[in-house]
Steps between C-alpha positions, in 0.01 A plus 500: 500500500520674164310331217737450208249598233566734209326619185660239275363650179641844581837349595515311171427817302766692693766235443420473130539876464823487702643235267401689188647828626821331616568331167411811303716715727815303417403434136487122543241283329596151618468330837679191630354317799606182679191283543526237773147369525424681825232759559737801502652439158156398369356834613794705371467331162124558500543870567756522220251338262251772591760773454664413168470280191581134566755503218712735712502271806785247524448251783793285606464178697803408711460149645771331701563143382164317480293771664137488388406810301149394399337782699727755335402361161135512608499875563673560166232291329226677699606835355589350161857625503645423154712182503784682323521746791558231762844389612595210728849488648595229747739654752631171643834505317562864596411445865690174534812650341484801732450280808798287398723801438394663827532170688148543634405224743238283328298489822484879534162561336498872573832574330401291200160671494666841491719387211192378315326835549804692379546275198139566407571873532794468259287307252211746517713811451699339221177408323370855549818637344443286192145637466574862593249447779433594860496223760166489678519369855263305721581612855212602726493724806484208745813334361685832511437572867547136599833503317383196309721546198857448387685829468611554141297192409122465480449858622702645211288662229437818303129529580304370801122500442415315824718692745205686653293183553498273802491127427134487599431785256685316223242222543217755478628634168550147368136424582387823337679398180345151519834321493484118507418357842839325528670835561268578789529157660869409484736577788730799433853382418829647383573168325850479644479133606253215488180545706619842619223741601522860618273468802659176621842658485389825662304327773185713466230581245497790257152592624629568851829653381312743274298625795813554708683679217195719438497622860878540514567664162176657382357605835840554666386339824779425748603132498432461874137607444426277201464170686212650699300545179479123448333216694716369784546161333681677214729716712799264477477485122460878477817542706676249274400697191617830652834343596536361149430838337759666722756226432478533119470880486869525402405370155324828426810710569747324271738636394598696810666815368717758665336844528746787476 
């Protein structure tokens, strides 16, 4: 199997340069980023800190109801983001009002989760408008190919610094930047409902999924040949991952447009 190991220092330098060139190219000085307390937003924020003055970074925390945001606060403190640049907006009233108006079944966690993600998108872009800023996203390559995002929600952004990194590579860069251990230890979560975790919901680990995606996308190996590259006791999970990738591929084509 392929070893998911990269030159983390070189990747960090490349992303920093990418961010600097992108902001300069559109004559924008300010960046808005939603910080959740997970490793992806922690890394995106960290790369921003390396790319521009902290006074130009405007983090927004978007808890739902009594959601714990202590880890999000921790990464802001770690990088000494000025208190006056931080914004906290509880989205509970927005989400609850939308669910009521849409008559969303209270037991339908997925629909409510999508509404939460899209409400956060509205809040982030509105905040960016007020600061004449670009929205910096937190989506990685694994989430993209696994379709693990809400369309027009948490995947919406102006700039994506992590889009070329697998989840396992995100961890490597976080280690290289010496981020607090909590971000390396905690289970990945979209924070859409209590005790929700990515890997529990997906039914497989990011480590295995990254390997499968690497062979399928980067190496362009036929799906029917990929299972043979793994130990036999993993073959069922590999097939499950391939089926999942195929099932969510429609997310990458939206909107479908007529070609004349």
